[in-house]
N, C-alpha and C positions, 0 to 999 in steps of 0.2 A: 551402683548404677543410679541414674535418675529415672524414676518411674512415674508416669502420669496415668490416672484412672479417669476414663470417660464413662460416667455412670449416672444412674438416677440419683435423686437427692439422698444423701447419706444419713440424714437425721432419722427418718422413720424405720430404718432397716432393723431386722431381728439379728442381733449379733451371734445368736446361737444357731442360726440357720443360713445366713447370707454367705454365699461363696466368695463374693468380691471382698467382703470384710476379712475373711480368713486368708485370702491371697495377699491382701494389703498387710495384714498382721505378720505373715511370714516374711514378706519383703522387708518390712521394718526390722524384724529380728535379724535379718541378714545384713543390716546396715545400709539398705538402699534408701535414697531420698524420695519422698512421696509427694505427689501433687494431685489435686482433685478438681474436676470441673464437670459440669452437666452438659448434655449434648447440645443444648441451645447456645453454649458459649464458645463453640468451635467456629472458626471463620477463615476465609481466604482473604489476605490483605497484601497487595503489592508483591505477589509471588511467594508469600510465606503462609503457612498454615499455623494459625495462632489459636490459643485457648485462654480464656479469662477465668481464673479460678484461684485456688488457695493452696499453699503448702499444708500438708496433712500429717497429723499424728493420730494413730489409733490406739485404743486400749480396751481390754475386755472388762468394761464396767457398764452395766446396763444403765441407761439414762445419762451416761457420761462417757460415751464410747469413742469420741473423737474431739480433736482440737484443730482449729484452722489458723494459719498465719494470715498476714495481711493480703488482701486481694491483689492480684497482679496478672499481667498478661505475659504469656510465654510463647516462644517460637517452638513448636513441637519438634521441629527438626533438630533442635539442640538436645533432645532427650534421648535416652537409650531405648526405653520401652514405653509404648502406649497401649493400655488395655481398653479394648472395645467391649464395654460391659453393660450398656443400657439394655433393659428388657425390651422385647417386641411390644406392640405390634410392628411388624416388619413393613413399614409404610415408606413413603417417599422421604420423609424426614430422616428415618433410619438409613435409607439407601444413600441419601446425600452425604451423610457423615462418612460412609465408606468411600465415596468418591474423593472426599477431601483427604482422608487418611491414606488413600492410595498414593498421594503426592509426596508422602514422607517415607513410605515403606518401600524397600526393606532397610534403607540406611538407618532409619529408626524402626525397630522391630515392633510391628503392630500385632497384637495377639487378640483374636485370631486374625490371620491374613485377611484384610478387608475385601480384597477382590473376590476371594472365594467364599467369604461370608455372604457377599452380595449375590453370588451365583449359585450358592448351595444352601438356600434357606431350608429349615428343618424338614418341612413336609414335601420338599421337592427332590432333595438329594437321594432319598430312598428309592426314587424311580429308577435309579441306576442299578438297583439290585432286586429285580422282580422275583427272583427265585427265593429271596429271603423275606418278602413282604406279603401281607394279605392282599386279596383282590382290592384294587384301588381305582377310582376314577376321579379326575379333576375336570370340572365343567361348571359353566354358569347356566347353560341351557337346561331347562327343567325336564324336557323329554329325555335327555341323556341320563340325568340323575334318576328319573323314574324307571328307565330301562335297567339301570344298575340295581335299583332296589327290587325290581321284579325278578331279576336273576338271582339275587343273593338273599332276599327276604328280610333279614335282620341286619341293619347297617348302622354305622356311626356317620353323622354328618357334622361338619365343623368348618369354620372359616379357614381359608388356606393360610393366612398370615397371622392368626391369633396366637395366644399363649396362655399358659396357666389354667387351662381347662375352660376358659370363657367361651361361651357359645357352642359347646359340644352337646349334641343331641343323639340319643339312641332312638332309632325308628324301627320297631319290630314289625313282624308280618301283619299285625292287626292295626298298626298306626295309620292314621288318616291325616297327619299334619304336614306332610312333605310340601304340599302346595303352599300352605300358609307360611311355613318356615322359609321357603324359597322367596316368597314375596317379601317377607321381613328382611332377609339378608340383602337381597338385591335392591331393596328400597333405600338403603343407606350406604351401599358400597358397590363399586363396579368390579370388584374382584371375584374370581371364581370361588367355588366351594370345593372341598375335598370330601369324598365319601369312601369309606372302607367297610369291608365285611366285618360285622361284629364278631369279636372273639370271646366266647364264653369264659376262656381262661382268665379274663380280666378279674373275675371274682376272687381269684387266688393272688392277684396283684399284678402291677405293671412295673417291671424291673427297670431301674435306671442304672446303666452301666457306664462307668467313667473311663474314658480313654485319654491317656496323656501321650502326645506325639505318636498316636496310632496304636499304642499298647494298652490293653485293658488292665486296670489296676484294682478293680473291685466293683461291687454292686450293692445297691439297697433295693428292697422291695417296697413298693407303695401300694397299700391295700385300700380299696375304696371304703368310705364310710357306709354303714348299713343303709340300704335303699338308694345308693348312689352308684352311677356307672363310672364316673370320673375318679381317677386315683390321684390326681395332682394334689400335692400338699397344700397348695393355695386354697383348695376347696375341701379340705378336711381329710385327705388321704393320710393314712398312718404309715410312717416308715418302719420297716422291719429289717433285721439282719438276714442276709441271704448270700449264698455263694454263686459261682458261675457254673452253669451246666455245660456239657459238651456242645450243645447247640449254641449257647451263648458264645463259647470260644470259637466255634465255626463262623458265626456272624462277625465277630471282631476281627478274625483273621482275614475275612473277605474284604472288609471296609477299611481296616487299619492302614494299609499301604497308601491308599488314596488320601486319607486324612493327613498322613505325615507329609506326603508329597506336596499337598496344597497348603501347608502351613497352619493346619487346624490343631493347635497344640492342646487345647482343653475342650473336650467334646463329651457330651452326655447323650447316649442313645437310649431309646425306649424299646423294650422287648416284652411282648405279651405272649405267654406260652412259647411257641416255636417261631414267632414272627417278629421281625423288625418293623416298628411303626413310625419312628421318627429318629432323625440324626440331628441333635441340637448343637448348633455351632455359634449361635448368636450370644446367648448369655446362660449357659448351662448351670445347674445347681446340683447339690447333693453331696458336696465334699465334706461338709461338717458331720452329716449323719454317718457317712462311711468311716470317718475318723473315730467317731464315738463307738460304732458297732465293732469295727475290725482293727482299730488302732493304726490305720494306714494314714500317714500324713501326706495327703494328696497335694497340699500346697507346696510341701517340700519337693515333691516329684515335679510339679509344674515349674518351680523356679530352677531346679536342676536342668530341666529341658531347655528353658529359656537361656540360662547362663551358658549351656553347651552350644546353643545356636550362635550366641553373640561371641563366644570364645573368650 
């Protein structure tokens, strides 16, 4: 197949951790042709969705992990698969790329389905499953957030469309910074904030569970660094081997059919204790860690699902 990757710059990635690299590596091993472009290179031109980028070859050599062919412009409708793999923030630039990719999907299979990526950003899809999630509010109004904090005492406050643990704050019962943080966030963004009841179980780790076409294939545990609330590996969280609990399986069984129906082939959910906190559909990570811990070739399962859909 002909496979294009819409992703952030490939040069700085960590080849031992980056999920997109592992997906590309597996595709190449299967004999698929690879093409790479950054999100700023997609365009609408005279009825065509085009991308300006490079034929790509990847290799597992640090500092020499890719080679590019001559720059060229392609018509994405001529390709079999396009991967939507740039990281959030989930801003209007991101959303615009999903609108453009809508114009070629499903004749060209876009992974994940861009319509539902746009309508199911990670911190909003969980609202469809209130029995699985901790108490949550989404608001820009300070009084609403204050009332939520007054009710639950110890809360997590973060940007609604952020990623990687950036801008995540824990505000306990004695904290007096809510007003200042609200002023800071609303000073540079018109977006709402999301607040959730703090879950003490986070000290034991924030579990990342990988689902392929709606089926759970495994999990890793991300343990916060000492003195840190956030468990994201971007900010020093330590990945550990872990299995799926009965509650994890219950959560996956509840959300899996919807993910499969909406074309969300590669998804990473976050579970703290007994609660689902995020459903990551934009650019989930964790497959290399899972492969190292449990020997599960997630990339192989992803490509098997894609090849099955294309037939």
